[in-house]
N, C-alpha and C positions, 0 to 999 in steps of 0.2 A: 040726397039720402042714398040713392042707388050707388053713386061712385064711392061713397064712404064705406059702404058694405063691401064693395068690390075690393077696395084697398085692404080692408081688414082680413078678408078671406085670403088675399094674395100674401099678406104678411104671415098669416098662420101657416100657409103652405110652405113659404120659405123657411120658416123656423123648423117645421117638421122635416123638410128635406135636409137641412143642415144637421139636425139631430140624428138623422138616419145615415148620413154620409160621413160623419166624424166619429172615429173610434180611438180611445186611449187605452193602450195595453200596458199593464204594470211591468216593472222590472222582473226578470227571471220567469217570464211567462210568454206563451206564444198563442196567437189567435189563429184558428182555422177558418178561412173564408171560403164559403161556397157561393157559386153563382148559378142561380136557377137550379139548385140541387146538386151541382157538381163542384168538386174541389177546385178552387181558383188559385189561392195563394195562402201564404202564412204571414201573419202580421207579427212584426217584432215589437219590442218594448217601445212605447212612446205614442205620439199622435199619428194616426193613419186616416186616410180618406178612402172610402169605398163608394160604390155606386148605389145610391139609395133605391130601395125596392127591387134591386137586382141582386146585389151582393148581400150576404148575411154571414156574420161571425157565428159559426156553428158551435165551436168548443174553444175554451181557453185552457190550455194545458200548463200545469205547473212544472217547470224545468229544474226545480231544486231537488236535492236528495231527500227522499222520504223514508220514514220508518214505519213499518207495519208489524204489529205483534199478533200472531195467530194463536187461537185458543189451544189448550192441550189436546193432543190426539193420541189414542191408544195405539201402541206399536208392540208387535210380538217379536221377541228376540229369538235367537237360534236355539236356546234351551227352553223354549216354550213358556216364557214368562212375559206377562203383559205389563208394559211400562207406559206412563203418560209423559209425552214430550211436547213442550210448547217452544216455539221458535220465534225469532225476531229477524226480519228481513230489512236490509238497507239497500234501496234501489234508487235509480234516477232515470228519467225519461230523456233519451238522447235524440229521438226522432218523433216530433209531435204528430206528423202525418201518419206514420206507421202505428203509433200508439192509439190513434183515433180510428183508423180504418182497417188495421190488421187484426185487432182483437176488440171484442165488445167491452170487456171489463178486465183490464190487465191485472188489477189487484186480486180479484177473485181467481184469475188463472194462475197467478204466482202462488197463491195459497194452496190450491189443489195440487199444483205441481210439486210444491214443497212437501206436502204430506205423502204423496206417492213415492217421491224420491227418498224421503226419510225412512219409510217402511222398507224400501228395497235395501238401503244401506244397513240399517239396524238389524234387519232380518238375517244378515250373515254374521252377526256378532252375538256372543253370549252376554249375559248381564254384567259380568265383571269387566269385560272389555268395553262394553258400551259406556259404563260409568267412568272409565279411565281414558277414553279415546274421543273426547269432545273435539279436539283440534282436527283430528282426522275426519270426523263426521262433518264438521263445518267446511273443510276444504273440498271434500267430495260433493257435498250438497251445493256449494257455491258454483263449482264447475258445471254441474248439470243444469242449474237454473240459468246461469249466464249464457250457456249455449242455446237453451230453449227460448229464452226471452230476447235474444239478439234480433230476431226477425220482427219482434213486436216494437222495436224502438226503445227497449228498456234494458238498462245495464244493472245487474245485481252486483253491488260493491262488497257486501259482507253478509254472512249468515251466522247467527249465534243461537245456540241451544240454551234457552233461558232456564229450563228445568227438566230434570229426568227423575220421575217419581216411580219407584218400584211399588209392588203391592205391599199392604201393611204387614203381612206375614213375613215377606222377604225383608222388610225394614227391621222387623223384630229380630230375625235371624242375623242380620248384618250387625245390629247393635250388640247382640250377644257375642258374635265373633270379634267385634271390635273390642268389647270389654275383656274377653279372654286374651286377646292379643296384648292389650295393655297390661293385664295382670301378669302375663308371661314376661313382657319386657321389664316390668317392675321387679319380678322375681330374679330375672337375669341380672339386672342392675344391682339388686341387693347382694346376690351371690358374688358378683364382680367386685363390689365394694368390700365384702368380707374377705375375698381372696387378696385384694390389694392390701387390706389392713394386715392380714397374716404375713404377706410378703414383706411389708415394711417393718412389722414387728421382728420377723426373722432377720432381716437386714440389720436392724438396730442391735439385736442380740449378737449377731456375727461381728459387727463393728466393735461392740463392747468387749467381746471375747478377744478380738484382735488387739485392741488397745490395752486390755489387761495383760495379755501375753507379752505385748511389746514392753509394757512397764516392767513386768517381771524380768524380761530379758535384759533390759537396761539396768535394773537393780542388780541382777546377777553379774553383769559385766562390771559394774562399778564395784561390787563386792569383791569380785575376782581381782580387779585392778588394785583395790586396797590391800587384799591379801598378798598380792604379788609385791607391791611396794613394801609391805611389812616384812615379807620374807627377804627382800633385797636389803632392807635396812638391817634386819637381824643378821643376814649373812655378812654384810659389811662390818657390823659390830664384831661378829665372831672372827672375821678375818683380821680386823684391827687388834682384837684380843690375842689371837694366835701370834700375830706379828709382834705385839708387845711382849708376850711370853718368850717368843723366840729371841727377841733382842735382849730381854732381861737375862735369859739363860746364858747367851753368849757374852753379855757384858760381865756376868758374875763368874764366868769361866769355871763351871763345876767339873770335878775330876770323875773318873770312872768309878772310883770306890764309893763316892757319895751317891751316885745314881744307882749303883748296885744295892747299896744299903736301903734306899727308898723303894726299890723294886721288891726287896724281900719283905718290907713292911706291908706291902699291898697284897701279898700272897694269901694271908689268912682270910681276907674278905671274899675270896673265891668260894670257900666252903660255906658261907652264910646262906641260910634259906632252907626250908623244909624239903624242897624238891631237888636239892643237890645230892645225888647218890654217887656221883663220880666226877672228879675234876681233873683237868689235864695240867701236867707240869710242863711248861715250855722247855724247849731244848736249851734256851739261853740261861737256864737256872744254874747250870754247871759253871759257866763263865762268871756269873754273878757271885756264886759261892767262892770261886777261886779268888775273885777280886776282894771279897770281904775277908777271906782267910789271909791273903797276903797283907791286907791293910792291918788286920788285928795282930798278925805276927810281927810286922814292922814296928807297930806301937809297943808290943810286948818286949821286943829286943831293945828298943831305944828307951824303954821306960816312960813313954809318953802316954797320956790318956787318949781314949778313942775320940773321934771327931765330935760325937754328941757330948761326951764328958768335957772335952775341951771347950765346946761351945757353951755348956752350962757354966764351966769355970770362968770363961771369958765374960759371960753375962753377969756372974756373981761378983767378979772383980773387974769391973771395967777399967780400962786404961785410957788415958787421954790419947786420942788419935787425931789425925788430920780429917778434914771434912771429906776428902776423897775416899779415905778408908771406910768411914761410916756409911757413905752412899754405896760403896761396893758391897759391904756386908748386907745392907738392906736389900740391894738388888739380888744378892745371892739367895737370901731367904725367900724372896718373892719367886725367884726362878725355881727353887726347890718345891714350893707349894704348887706352882703351875705344873711342874714335872710330875708331882704326885697325882694331880688331877688327871693328867694325860695317861698315866699308868693305870689309874682306876678305870678310865674309859676303855683302855685296851684289854684289861682283865674282864670287864663286863662283856665286851665283844667276844672274848674267848669263851666265857661262860655260856653266852647265847649259842655259839657254835657247838658247844658240847651238848646242850639240850637238844639241838636239832638232829642229833644222831651222827655227828661227825667224830664222836669220841672213839667208837669202835674201830673205825678205819684208821684213826690216828694211832690207836694202840697196836693194831696189826703192823702198821708201818714202823712203830717203835720196836716191836719184837723182832722184825726182820733186819732193821738197821738201827743199831744202838747209838749211832752218832747223831741222828737227827733230833732226838728228844729224849728226855729223862724218863725214868720209870713212873707209872701212875700210882698214886697214893690215895687211900680212902680219905674221905672228908674229915674223919675223926682225928687223923694224924696230921696236925697242923705244925709247921716248922716254927720254932721259937727262936727268932734271931736274938743275938746278944747285943 
């Protein structure tokens, strides 16, 4: 019985010793081993053997990156406004021994250091800059924390301001300012839209006026071209008519006596019209009268009828003639009619010149030089040619 109890006590002691000497450390963790109250070594992840009843695993430090959110803290800005700021710290233990023996509670130390540093940074900024300078505050705060926590075996990786809450009165003022700013931008955009609409309307009216003027210009150009072509065709027709008259007159071979007689027949038309007070007798009238007188005298001496009488007699008693004689007679009549038209045109031109005040000067020249023109006669004394 005694040996059995001894073996049982020995087995129990062996189990206790093994349990106290074997330690298993999880991954990403470190164990701080103390021997008789002093730091002995650091246990890495995995199975480790320590001296039972002499060595003791005092702390197990988590080596992973940790996130700690601190509650909002009141901070006074440069313009004496109190804002509540809550922060989030991302840190990692790089030296388990320093994190264990250099600081009692590194999380609480980081929180207090964060609050004091944040008050120092925000105290030099006004509210507007504080709200718009989050990145600058994060960078400065991380630099101060990383420098201070380095000796604690802690590395601050990132600092974020989770919220910046101004007082309710300031929030109301900011909302009003934001609303006024938005109303202002809406009014500006409305005015800009109206301006653009007016500009586009004016541009449209301008383009419409330009196109209308361009259309009128093209229409006037086409109208002018049509008029020009019409005048060219009319001039060509008149030129052909003159050429035809000229050829017909030369083909008919009229003598001077016949032309003088036709000239005298056109003189009475000069005095026609109520506005004719004075008309000019051209200087060629003397030669025409001399030609008529010589022709009449020749016919009287020879006992032959005048050309018109002979023509009437010839028409009353037609004689058989050759085709060439009939064509020559017809050409002569046509030439006489055309010559009469030309004489009428010349007389009309002379009448227009007399109306323009050229008659007085022509009379003076006639009084001084009797060879240039004949005497002026009143409109009532019309020559009556025989």
